[in-house]
N, C-alpha and C positions, 0 to 999 in steps of 0.2 A: 292847073297845078299838077305836080307830079309827086306821087308817094315814093318814099324811099323804104324798101322792104327792110324790116328789122328781124333778123333770123338767128342771131347767136350772141352769146355773152361778150365776145370780143367787140362787137358793134356797140353794145351797151356801154362798155368801158370807153370806147372812142367818143360816144355821145357825151358822156360825163366830162371827159377831158376837153372836147371841143366847146362845151357850154361855158367853160371857164374863160374862153377868149371871145365868145360870140357877143355881139352887141344886143341882140334879142334872144330870148329863150329859144331853145330847140323844143320841138313838140313831138310827143309820142302818142299815137292813137292806137289803143288796144281794142281790137274788133273781133267779135264773134260772128262768124259767117252763118251761124244757125239762129241768129236772134234778130227779130224784126226791129226792135228798138235800136240795136247796134247798126242795122242797115240804114235806118232813118238818120242817125247821128252821122254816119259816113257821108250820106248825101248832103246833109247840112254843111259839113266841113268842105266838101267839094264845091259847094255853091258859095261859100263864105268869101267875101272880098279880102279878108285878112290873109287867107291862104292863096287865093287866086292871084293876088297882087305880089306874092312872093315875100310877104312880111315875115313869115315863119317858115323854117325848114321843118318838114313833117315826116316822121317815120311811122310806118304802118306795121303793126304786129298782128298777125293772124293767130288768135288765141287757140283755135282748134289745132293748128299745126305746131304751135310753140307754147303750150301751156307752162312748161317748166321755166321758160324765159319770162313769162308774165309773172310767175311766182318770184323769180329772182328780182324783177323790177320792184315788186311790192316790198320785198325784203330789203333791197338796197336803199330805197327811199323812205322806208318805214311808213308805207301807206297801205290801205286795204285794197286787195284785189277786187276790181269791179269790171263790168263789161256792159256797155262800151265805156271806155274811160279815156280821157284826154289829159295828158300831163305836159307841163311846161318845165323844162330843165334849164336852170341858169346857175352859173358858178358852182356846178357839180351837184346841185340839190334840186329836188322837185319843189319849185316855188309856188305851184298852184296845180290843183287837179280837180276835174269835174267828171261826173259820170251820169249815165242814163239820159234823162230828158234835160239835164242841166248843160249839156253840150249845146251852146247857143252863142249868138253874137254878144250877149252880155258877158259871157266867159272871156272872150277875146278882149273886150274893152277893159274888164277888170285886170287882166294880165298886163295890158299896156299901161294902165294907170299904176299898177303895182311896181313895175320896174323903173 
């Protein structure tokens, strides 16, 4: 799998617009490089068949370097800022988000069943 770095608000706006035309939701992973739980979630995502198989396009946000962008994401989608956090964006909205130890295979299955 390949992470797409998310580093500025223009990219966020592009994700929102692209999600309106995408068949599957676009994913954003908000990761703290100083957190063990976040490191575990990142490894889980990297090992996940849903992402390995290219089912989801996934953006990577380094929270330490881009905290203001993380806050903008929370504000834009009216969700609580958490870390680690995995969001699925479809039709311009966050249709599903999970955080901490809930980043799991069940999360991906729920998203696929939801859309």
